[in-house]
N, C-alpha and C positions, 0 to 999 in steps of 0.2 A: 848446414842444417837442412833437413828434408821435411817438407810440409806433408802432413797427413791429409788425405782427402776423405771426407765423410760421405757416406752414401746419402743421396738425396731421395727423400720420400715425398710423395704427394698423394692427394686424394684423386681418385679417378674422376674424370670429367663426366658430368651427367648432361644429357641432351636437354635443351630448353627450346621453347617455342620462339623462333627468331623472326616470325612474321611481324613486320612493323608497318602499320598502315600510314597513309598520308596524314590522317587526323592525329595519330599519336605523335608523328614528327612535328606537326604544327603546334600541338599542345606543348610539346617540349620546348620548341622555339619561343612560344609566347610566354611560358613560365620563366625561361631564362631572361627574356627581355624585361619582364615585369620585375624580376628579382634585381636586375641591374639598376632599374629605376628606383626601387625602394632602398637599395643599398646606397645609392647616391644621395637620396633624401636623408638617410640615417647619417651618412658621413658629413653632410652639411648641417646636421643638427635640427633639421626640419621635422623629424619624427623621432620618437623615443624607441629604445630597444624593444619595449613591450609592444608598441604599435607595429614595429617592423615584424616581429614574430607573428602577431595576429594577421597582418596583411599577407605575410608569406604563407601562412596556413590556409587562408582563403584562396590564394593563388594556386596552391598545390591541389586544392579540390576543384578549382575551375579549369586549370590546365595541368593535368597530372604529368609530371616529368617522366621521361623514360626510365631513369635510374634514380630512384629515391630509396631511402632506407627501408620503406615499407615494401618495395618491389623486389628486394633481394632476399632470396630464401637462404637463411643461414642454418636451417635445421639439420643439414647434413654435414656441417663443418665439424671437424674433430679438434679438440683442444690440445 
């Protein structure tokens, strides 16, 4: 039996601004650390899921992570 190979198609890559400042790196680190802490509190039953989500939202505003759903431009993706 011979396998048929399908042609692979992809979207062309678009250039993005890749300049990352030290502040952005620190914000990302602080967000990830804060998320680990509140995840631990949630796992131990010390906070509710609703509280976790509210705290996480506040943390995202205080320490914007480098890659969050809001920071990804999906407008050029094809379905």
